[in-house]
N, C-alpha and C positions, 0 to 999 in steps of 0.2 A: 542127550548128553551121555554118550556111550561109556566114557571113562569113569573111574571111581572118584567120587567127590566126598568131601567132609561136610556133613549137614548139621548145623547148629540150630537147635530149636529154642525159642522162647517158651515160657511156661504159662503164666497167667493169661487167660483169654486166648491162648493158642492151643494149649493141650487140655486145659480144664477151665471151668467157669471161675471167675474171680470178681469182676467188677459189678455183676448183678447183686452180689452180697453187699457191696458198698452202696449201690443204688437203693436197695431195700432199706438199709440203715438211714440213708438220707431222707427217704420218704417218711419214716417214723420220726426222725429228728425235726423235720418241718412241722409235723403234727405237734410235737412237744413244744416247739417254739411258739406256735399259735400267735404269730405276730398280728397285732391289731391293725396295722396299716399296710405292711408289705405283702405282696402276692407270694405264692409259693415259688414262682419263678424268680422273684427278686431275692428271696431268702437263699435259694439255691445258688444264684449268682454271687451273693455275698460269701457264701461258703466256698465256691470255686476259687474266688480271688485269694481267700485265706489259704486254701490248699496249695495254690500256686506259690505263695510266699513260704509256707512251711515245708513244702517238698524241697525247695531250693536250699532251705536252711538245715533241715533235719532228715531228709530222705523220704522213704516210702513205707507203706504198710499200715496195719491197723492201729498201731500205737501212735503214729504221726497223725493218722486220721482222727483218733480220739482227741488229740491235742487241738486239731483244727476245729472240731465240733465245739470244744469248750471255748476256744478263741472267738468263734462265730457267735456263740450265745452271749458272751460278754459284749461283743461289738453291737449286737442287736438290742441289747438291754443296758444302755448307758447308765452307769452309776449303780448297777446291781451286780455284785460279784457272784461267782459260782458258789452255789450252796453245796453242802454234803450230799443232798438229795440229787442235785444236778450231776455231780461227779459220779455218783453211784449209778445213775441212769446211763450216762454216756459210756461208762466202763462196761456195763452189762451189754449195751448195744454193740460195742466193738469186740467184746469177748466172743460173741456169737460168730463174728467173722473169723477170728483166730482159731476157734474150735470147730468151725463148720466142716462139713463133709467135702472132700475134694472130688468133684464131679467131672469126669472126663467128658470132653466135647464129642459129639457124634463123629465116628469114623476115625478117631485118633488111634485107638489101640491097633486096629488092623493095618492102618497106614504105616505106623511105626514098625510093625513086624515085617511088613513087606519091604520097606526101605532098608531095614537093618540087614536084610539078606544081600543088598546090593552095595551099600555104603556104610561107613562108620558114622554113628550118630552121637551128638553131644547136646548138652543142655546148658543154657546160660540164662540166668534170671536175675532180676534186681529186687532189692527190698531188704527187709529185716532178715538177717541171716537165719535165725532159729525158726522164725515163722515160715520162711521159704523152704527150709530143710524139712520141716514137718509136713508141708504140702507135698513135697517130692516123696517122702517116705509113705504118706497115705495114698499117693496115687498108684503105687504099685509098678511104676514105670522105670525106676532107677536102674534096674538090671539091663534095660535096653540101650543104655548110654555108655559110651567108652570113656566119657569124662563129663563132669558137671562143674558149674561155677555159679556162685552167688556174689553179686557186686552191688555196691551202693548206687552206682549210676552206670548206664550203658552209653558210654561215649566212645569215640574212635580209639582212645587209649585202652579202654577195657577190652575191646575186640582184639587189638593187637597183643595185649598181654595174654589173653586167653589162647590166642593162636600160638604164641611162643611157648606157653606152658605145655600145650599139647602137641607141638610140632606140626602145626597145620600150615600148609602153603596157601596163602590168600587166594591165589589164582584158581585153586581147586577146592575152595570153601565157600559155602553159602549159609547165610543167616535166614531163618524162617520165623516169622512172627506176625502179630496183628497190629503192631504200632509202627506207623511211618517214622514218628519222632525217635523211637528208641531202637527198633529193630532194622529199619531200612536205611535211613540217612547216615547214621554213624557207621554202620557196617560197610556201606558203599565207600564212605570216606576213608575207611581203614583198608580198602582194597579187596573186600569180599564181595561176593554176589549177594543179592537179597531178594527174598520172596515174601510179598505181603499176603497174608491170609486174613482178610477182614473179619471182624467180629462186630455185630450190630451194637453191642454195648461197650465198646472200647471207651476208656476214660477220656473225658474231654481234653485233659491236659496232655494226652498222647497224640492228639490230632495234629496233623501237618499236611502240607501239600506233597503228594508223592512225585517222584521224578517223572519228567515227561519224555526224556529221551536219554536213556542210559542202557547200554547193551547188556548190563548184568543185573537188570531189575526185571522182576516178574510179578504178576498178581494172579493168585489162584483162589478159587472158592468152588466147592468146599475143600477141606483139607485133603480128602482122599484123592483129589486130582494131582496131588504132588507125585504120585507114582507114574503119571503120564510124562513128567518132566525129568524125574530122576530114576 
């Protein structure tokens, strides 16, 4: 791709670790539940279904996750409401996610610096606005981007709005991220190109089948190989 392109990056699990923090919290939550009949996998499956419901209704991030943990605990203990001790425990568990260190994924920093010399870079992430902004600030990457956006959901409309805001021609714009559901499919529908950079710990609710025959879809791993495309 010899000409100048606009490259939009996802943040969580594309530039820095995210879902592993939630996975660690889930493992501790399953220990806390200590269900007498259900296996760990069954408890996790119950939580996943509640997360699916709550993300559709309330969005994403640690605060919605805390709500989902509480809802799951109530569902798994019929007739037993959340106690003050339950609420305090779940809050501590999720506060660790909110306040956790932003750990850049291997190869991210040098890749962004190289690509920035060739193309304008942008950042588009979804979730709780303040939590996402805090992660952007802690990452030390903000100055590398010509523009950033935080949206409640990444659907085709969000990509079109972001492109209009920053004057991006869809034909010369690519979305780069780890989620087929949020970074690839809606970006392609909005007329952008899309590059999947898989992460082994991508949240299960972000899983979807990637395109099988689309001229503007690529898959790259690890992230440093983006410099071979752009």
